[in-house]
N, C-alpha and C positions, 0 to 999 in steps of 0.2 A: 875416273870420274864417279865418285861416290855421291849419289844424291840422297839427301836426307828427306825422308818422307815424314811429314808431320800428320799425325792422326788428329783429325778434327772430331771432337766429341760433341754431339748435339747437346745444347744446353737445355736442361729440363726447365719446366715452368717454375718449379720451386727455387732453382738457382737464380733465375731471372728476377723473381720476386724478392729474394734476399738481397740481390745486388741493388735493385731499385730502393729497397728500404735503407740500405747502407748509404747510398747516394743522397737520398732525401734527408736522412739524419744529419749528414755532413753539411748539407745546405742550410738546414734549420739551425744547426749549431752556429753557423756563421752569421745568421740573421738575428739571433736572439741575444739580448743583453745578458750581463752576468746574473747569477742567481739572486744576489741581494737586491738588484734592481727589479727583477721579476716579482720577488716577494713583496716589495714595496708597492708595485703596481697592483698586484692582487689585493693587497690590503686597502688601497685607495678605492678600487672598484667595489669592494664589499662595503666600505664606508659610504660610498655614493648610493649604493642600493638601499642601505639602511636609511639614509636621509630621505630618499624619495618615498620609501614605504611609510616613514613617520609623517611626511607631509600628507600622504593619502589618508593615513589614520586620523590625523587632525581634522581634515576636511570631512571625513566620514562621521566622526564624532559630532562635529558641528551640525551636520545635516540631520543626524539622528536626534539631537537635542531639539532642533527646530521643529521637526516633525512630531516629536512627543508633545511639545507645547501646543502645537496646532490640534493634536488629538485631544488634549485636555481642555481645549477651548481658550487657552490663554493666547494673547497676541504674541507673535514672535519678537517684536520689538516694541518698546514702550512708545506710546503716542506722544508726540511733542505738542506742547501747548502753543497755540498761535500767539505771537507777540502783537501787542497793540501798536499801531503806528503812532509815533511820538512826533509832535511838531517841534521843530527847532527854530528858535528865534534868531534871525540874522540881522545884525545892525548895519 
């Protein structure tokens, strides 16, 4: 009866970290779409950010223009002339 003794080596912290990294990478690879799709998503996100920043820039430019007109003493919007009431004859 020959018994085989297995030596159990205590796993070091570095080995555990490497194993966890490997498992995590395999899980992430299963969840992520192909590279072409990721590139397209990144491009769309960047385009969306650019659009939002352009909107803020436009609003900021408008506000600056309005404040400059107020500082110069000009009205921000032209004043409308009041229309006279016209009588309509009904037969």
